C-alpha positions as CSV (number, residue, x, y, z in Angstrom):
1,M,156.6,122.2,47.6
2,A,159.8,124.4,47.5
3,E,162.7,123.4,49.7
4,G,162.4,125.1,53.1
5,Q,158.7,125.8,52.7
6,R,156.7,125.2,55.9
7,T,153.6,123.1,55.9
8,S,150.4,124.2,57.7
9,P,148.7,121.9,60.3
10,A,146.0,119.8,58.7
11,A,142.5,121.1,59.1
12,P,140.0,118.9,60.9
13,G,138.3,116.5,58.5
14,S,141.1,116.8,55.9
15,P,142.8,113.6,54.6
16,D,146.0,114.5,56.5
17,A,144.2,115.0,59.9
18,A,145.1,112.4,62.5
19,S,142.3,110.1,63.6
20,P,141.6,109.4,67.3
21,A,143.3,106.1,67.0
22,E,146.4,107.7,65.5
23,L,146.6,110.3,68.2
24,S,146.2,107.6,70.8
25,D,149.1,105.7,69.2
26,L,151.3,108.8,69.2
27,R,150.5,109.5,72.8
28,S,151.4,105.9,73.8
29,R,154.7,106.3,72.0
30,I,155.3,109.6,73.9
31,D,154.5,107.7,77.2
32,A,157.1,105.1,76.3
33,V,159.7,107.7,75.7
34,D,158.8,109.3,79.0
35,D,159.4,105.9,80.7
36,E,162.8,105.7,79.0
37,I,163.6,109.2,80.2
38,L,162.6,108.3,83.8
39,A,164.8,105.2,83.7
40,L,167.7,107.2,82.4
41,L,167.2,109.9,85.1
42,N,167.4,107.2,87.8
43,R,170.5,105.7,86.1
44,R,172.1,109.2,86.2
45,A,171.0,109.6,89.9
46,R,172.8,106.4,90.8
47,L,176.0,107.6,89.1
48,V,175.7,110.9,91.0
49,Q,175.4,109.0,94.2
50,E,178.7,107.3,93.5
51,V,180.3,110.7,92.6
52,G,179.0,112.0,95.9
53,A,180.6,109.2,97.9
54,R,183.9,110.0,96.4
55,K,183.6,113.7,96.9
56,R,182.8,113.2,100.6
57,A,185.9,111.0,100.9
58,S,188.1,113.6,99.3
59,G,186.5,116.7,100.8
60,T,185.5,118.1,97.4
61,S,182.7,120.6,97.2
62,V,179.3,119.3,96.0
63,Y,178.8,122.5,94.1
64,E,180.9,123.0,91.0
65,S,179.6,125.8,88.8
66,S,182.0,125.1,86.0
67,R,180.9,121.5,85.7
68,E,177.2,122.4,85.5
69,R,177.9,125.1,82.9
70,D,180.0,122.7,80.8
71,I,177.2,120.0,80.9
72,V,174.7,122.5,79.4
73,A,177.3,123.8,76.9
74,R,178.2,120.4,75.7
75,L,174.6,119.3,75.2
76,G,173.9,122.5,73.3
77,R,176.7,121.7,70.9
78,A,175.5,118.1,70.5
79,N,171.7,118.9,70.2
80,P,170.5,117.9,66.7
81,G,167.0,119.3,67.3
82,P,164.1,119.7,67.2
83,F,164.3,120.1,71.0
84,P,164.9,123.9,71.4
85,E,168.4,124.7,72.6
86,A,167.0,127.5,74.8
87,G,165.2,124.8,76.8
88,L,168.3,122.7,77.6
89,G,169.5,125.1,80.4
90,P,166.3,125.1,82.4
91,V,165.7,121.4,82.0
92,F,169.2,120.3,82.9
93,R,169.5,122.8,85.7
94,E,166.7,121.1,87.5
95,I,168.0,117.6,86.7
96,I,171.4,118.6,88.1
97,S,169.7,120.2,91.2
98,A,167.6,117.1,91.8
99,T,170.4,114.6,91.5
100,R,172.8,116.9,93.4
101,S,170.4,116.7,96.4
102,L,171.2,113.0,96.5
103,E,174.8,113.9,97.4
104,E,173.9,116.7,99.8
105,R,171.1,119.1,100.2
106,L,172.7,122.3,99.1
107,Q,172.1,125.3,101.4
108,V,172.4,128.9,100.0
109,A,172.0,132.3,101.7
110,Y,170.5,135.1,99.7
111,L,169.4,138.7,100.2
112,G,165.8,138.2,101.1
113,P,162.9,138.2,101.6
114,E,161.2,135.6,99.4
115,G,160.1,137.0,96.1
116,T,163.0,139.4,95.5
117,F,165.1,139.4,92.4
118,T,168.0,137.9,94.4
119,H,165.6,135.1,95.4
120,G,164.9,134.5,91.7
121,A,168.6,134.6,90.9
122,A,169.3,132.0,93.6
123,R,166.6,129.7,92.1
124,E,168.0,130.2,88.6
125,Q,171.6,129.5,89.7
126,F,170.9,126.5,91.9
127,G,167.6,125.0,90.8
128,A,164.4,124.3,92.8
129,L,165.8,121.5,95.0
130,V,168.1,123.7,97.0
131,E,167.5,124.9,100.6
132,L,167.4,128.7,100.3
133,Q,167.6,131.0,103.4
134,G,166.7,134.6,102.9
135,L,168.6,137.0,105.1
136,A,167.9,140.6,105.9
137,S,171.1,142.2,104.5
138,I,174.1,141.6,102.3
139,E,176.3,141.7,105.4
140,D,174.2,138.9,106.9
141,V,174.8,136.8,103.8
142,F,178.6,137.3,104.0
143,A,178.6,136.7,107.8
144,A,176.7,133.4,107.5
145,V,179.1,132.1,104.8
146,E,182.3,133.3,106.6
147,R,181.2,131.6,109.9
148,G,180.3,128.4,108.2
149,K,176.6,128.6,109.0
150,L,175.8,128.2,105.3
151,P,178.2,126.9,102.7
152,L,177.2,129.3,99.9
153,G,175.7,132.7,99.4
154,I,174.5,134.8,96.4
155,V,174.6,138.6,96.4
156,P,174.0,141.3,93.8
157,V,177.2,143.2,92.8
158,E,176.2,145.6,90.0
159,N,173.8,146.4,87.3
160,T,174.0,148.3,84.1
161,T,171.7,151.2,85.2
162,E,172.5,151.7,88.8
163,G,176.2,150.8,88.8
164,I,177.9,148.9,91.6
165,V,176.3,147.6,94.8
166,T,178.5,149.4,97.4
167,Q,177.4,147.1,100.3
168,T,178.7,144.1,98.4
169,Y,182.1,145.6,97.6
170,D,182.5,146.8,101.2
171,A,181.6,143.4,102.5
172,F,184.4,141.8,100.5
173,V,186.8,144.0,102.5
174,R,185.3,143.0,105.9
175,F,184.6,139.3,105.4
176,D,187.0,136.5,104.6
177,V,185.2,134.7,101.7
178,S,186.0,133.6,98.2
179,L,184.1,133.8,94.9
180,C,183.1,130.7,93.1
181,G,180.4,131.7,90.6
182,E,178.7,134.4,88.6
183,L,175.2,135.0,87.2
184,L,173.9,137.6,84.8
185,Q,170.2,137.7,85.3
186,R,167.6,139.1,82.9
187,I,165.2,141.0,85.1
188,H,161.8,142.0,84.0
189,H,159.2,144.0,86.0
190,H,155.7,142.5,86.0
191,L,152.4,143.9,87.2
192,L,151.0,141.4,89.8
193,S,147.6,141.6,91.5
194,R,144.5,139.7,92.6
195,A,142.5,142.0,90.4
196,G,140.8,140.6,87.3
197,S,141.8,143.4,85.0
198,L,143.7,146.7,84.9
199,A,140.4,148.6,85.3
200,E,140.1,147.2,88.9
201,V,143.6,148.5,90.0
202,R,143.4,151.6,92.2
203,R,146.9,151.6,93.6
204,V,150.4,150.5,92.3
205,V,153.0,149.6,94.9
206,S,156.7,148.8,94.5
207,H,160.3,149.7,95.5
208,P,161.1,153.2,94.3
209,Q,163.4,152.0,91.5
210,P,160.9,149.8,89.7
211,L,158.3,152.5,90.0
212,A,160.7,154.9,88.3
213,Q,161.7,152.4,85.7
214,C,158.1,151.7,84.8
215,R,156.9,155.3,84.9
216,G,156.1,155.6,81.1
217,W,154.1,152.4,81.1
218,L,152.1,153.5,84.2
219,D,151.5,156.9,82.6
220,R,150.0,155.2,79.5
221,N,148.1,152.4,81.1
222,L,147.2,153.3,84.7
223,P,147.3,157.1,84.7
224,G,144.7,157.3,87.5
225,A,146.2,154.8,89.9
226,E,147.9,156.0,93.0
227,R,151.6,155.1,93.2
228,C,153.1,154.1,96.6
229,E,156.6,153.1,97.6
230,A,157.5,149.9,99.5
231,A,160.7,148.7,101.1
232,S,161.1,146.0,98.5
233,T,159.3,144.4,95.6
234,A,158.5,141.5,97.9
235,A,156.8,143.8,100.4
236,A,154.8,145.2,97.5
237,A,153.7,141.7,96.4
238,R,152.6,141.0,100.0
239,A,150.5,144.2,99.9
240,A,148.9,143.2,96.6
241,A,148.1,139.7,98.0
242,Q,146.1,141.4,100.8
243,D,144.0,143.8,98.6
244,P,142.6,143.1,95.2
245,A,142.6,146.8,94.4
246,V,146.4,146.9,94.7
247,A,148.9,145.9,92.0
248,A,152.6,145.3,92.7
249,I,155.5,145.8,90.3
250,A,157.7,142.8,91.1
251,S,159.3,139.6,89.8
252,A,157.8,136.5,88.3
253,I,158.9,134.5,91.3
254,A,157.0,137.0,93.6
255,A,153.8,136.0,91.7
256,E,154.5,132.4,92.6
257,V,155.4,133.0,96.2
258,Y,152.4,135.3,97.0
259,D,149.9,133.6,94.7
260,L,149.3,136.6,92.5
261,A,148.1,136.8,88.9
262,V,150.4,138.4,86.3
263,L,148.3,141.2,84.8
264,E,151.0,142.5,82.5
265,T,154.6,141.2,81.8
266,S,157.8,143.2,81.2
267,I,156.4,146.7,81.8
268,E,159.8,148.4,82.2
269,D,160.5,151.4,80.1
270,R,164.1,150.4,79.3
271,S,165.1,147.0,78.1
272,D,168.9,147.2,78.1
273,N,169.9,146.3,81.7
274,T,170.9,143.2,83.6
275,T,172.0,142.5,87.1
276,R,175.2,140.7,88.0
277,F,175.2,138.4,91.0
278,L,178.2,136.6,92.6
279,V,178.3,133.3,94.4
280,I,180.4,133.3,97.6
281,E,181.9,130.5,99.7
282,R,183.9,130.2,102.8
283,R,187.6,130.9,102.1
284,A,188.5,127.6,103.7
285,S,186.8,126.0,100.7
286,A,189.0,127.8,98.2
287,S,191.4,124.8,97.9
288,R,188.5,122.9,96.4
289,A,188.1,125.5,93.6
290,S,187.4,124.1,90.1
291,A,190.1,123.9,87.5
292,P,190.4,126.4,84.7
293,S,187.5,126.1,82.2
294,G,188.8,128.3,79.4
295,H,186.2,130.9,80.1
296,D,186.9,132.2,83.6
297,L,187.1,135.5,85.5
298,T,189.4,136.2,88.4
299,S,188.6,138.9,91.0
300,A,191.2,140.5,93.3
301,L,191.5,143.5,95.6
302,F,194.6,145.7,96.1
303,T,195.6,148.7,98.2
304,I,198.4,151.1,97.3
305,R,200.1,153.8,99.4
306,K,198.4,157.1,98.9
307,D,201.7,159.0,98.9
308,E,203.2,156.9,96.1
309,A,203.0,158.8,92.8
310,G,201.9,156.6,89.9
311,G,201.0,153.7,92.2
312,L,197.9,152.8,90.4
313,Y,199.6,152.9,87.0
314,R,202.3,150.6,88.2
315,L,199.7,148.2,89.8
316,L,197.9,147.9,86.5
317,E,201.0,147.7,84.2
318,P,201.7,144.0,84.8
319,F,198.3,143.0,83.4
320,A,198.8,145.0,80.3
321,A,202.3,143.7,79.8
322,R,201.1,140.1,79.9
323,G,198.0,140.7,77.8
324,V,195.5,140.1,80.6
325,N,192.3,142.0,79.9
326,L,190.7,143.8,82.9
327,T,186.9,143.7,82.6
328,S,186.3,145.9,85.6
329,L,188.1,148.3,88.0
330,Q,186.2,149.7,91.0
331,L,187.3,151.5,94.1
332,R,185.9,151.9,97.6
333,P,187.1,154.1,100.4
334,I,189.0,152.5,103.3
335,V,187.0,153.0,106.5
336,G,189.0,155.2,109.0
337,K,191.6,156.2,106.4
338,P,190.5,159.3,104.5
339,W,191.4,159.5,100.8
340,E,192.7,155.9,100.8
341,Y,191.0,153.3,98.6
342,V,190.6,149.6,98.0
343,F,190.8,148.7,94.2
344,F,188.8,145.8,93.0
345,L,189.9,144.2,89.7
346,D,188.0,141.7,87.6
347,L,190.2,140.1,84.9
348,E,189.8,137.5,82.2
349,G,191.3,134.2,82.9
350,H,191.9,131.8,85.8
351,R,194.5,132.3,88.5
352,E,196.2,129.0,87.6
353,E,196.9,130.2,84.0
354,E,200.5,131.2,83.6
355,R,200.0,134.7,82.3
356,V,197.3,135.5,84.9
357,R,199.4,134.0,87.8
358,G,202.4,136.1,86.7
359,A,200.4,139.3,86.4
360,L,198.8,138.8,89.9
361,A,202.2,138.0,91.4
362,A,203.8,141.1,89.9
363,A,201.0,143.4,91.0
364,A,201.1,141.9,94.5
365,E,204.8,142.9,94.8
366,L,203.9,146.5,94.0
367,A,200.8,146.7,96.2
368,H,200.6,147.7,99.8
369,S,198.2,144.7,100.4
370,Y,196.2,142.4,98.2
371,R,193.8,139.4,98.3
372,I,192.7,137.2,95.4
373,L,188.9,136.7,95.8
374,G,188.7,133.8,93.5
375,S,188.5,132.4,89.9
376,Y,185.1,131.2,88.7
377,P,183.3,130.4,85.4
378,R,182.1,133.4,83.5
379,S,178.3,133.6,83.1
380,P,177.1,133.6,79.5
381,R,176.2,137.1,78.4
382,P,172.5,137.6,77.6
383,A,171.8,137.3,73.9
384,G,169.7,139.9,72.0
385,P,169.0,143.5,72.7
386,R,166.4,142.9,75.4
387,T,167.9,142.1,78.8
388,G,165.3,143.5,81.2
389,A,165.3,146.2,83.8
390,A,167.8,146.3,86.5
391,G,166.7,145.5,90.0
392,R,168.1,144.4,93.3
393,G,165.1,144.4,95.5
């Protein structure tokens, strides 16, 4: 056989086919490996308990997004196979979530209700063993974190089709919180229902955005079905759970929450969008921020005097002069001050790095006011051309 040529599975009855005794032996060996994995998981858990005791003594945050990302990255580099590298993240995210719960049950606020894309982002970022609390609005998430009711929150900030989430940017002005994490989530719209087939679907329900983003698929596959708008994809999933003639366009987690079957997956017409989420914490926790990881973003907001010609140019010049790359520049109007704006900057690097620290300090001297929102590990950018359809609800 030529080098690199794949072998086909042995046909039943062929000389290479495994006998029942050989399969039993292989399964026994797999069971033994599973026992070893369980023993190692408990060994890891005991070490995490020791770490937790020291964190409590020093006041260090239980959640360190840079540490979790570095664990998965290191294991990916060290993985000799054949275990698929793509599986390392989901597996170790749940291991980390489970063992972290031995230190402290992490509580996270998110833009609810259950089954929304933000709910899915929270699960992806923090794992299954986290206490999630869905709140009615982005402002409610910020308020809960600022007042210390919940230590962390996750909110959508932008996506590549719809642009920025203005409520999130406005909340950064009103509430005193810091940033400590980022997630870029692949979002796919699925058709969920209690119906047994597409032929049984009489009505399709979803938030207006997913309905619009799946219009071509619906035209081709369900041309006769009525299309109805709902307040959110979660509300659509609830409607589908109550009527087998209704199908919802919603997330995979909505199928889990509302016990619906997935009739069709990834029915969005465009496949080039992702949604960006940010993790917020109380500003009083900022002193516990993680050290530079070498792959960080820093976010800050500035205001300038409206009557100062060239003010924005001078504000940005220190970053260019020090070779600090700006990845985003957004502006929002200041409430009660017509034609005055808050400028939000995202830049590559950590605030403790010399060139970033110098650029921020120079810009602060030129600004009317400023606030550094935080430095946090940059989320890996989705690989491949397909990144799902954007969605916030």
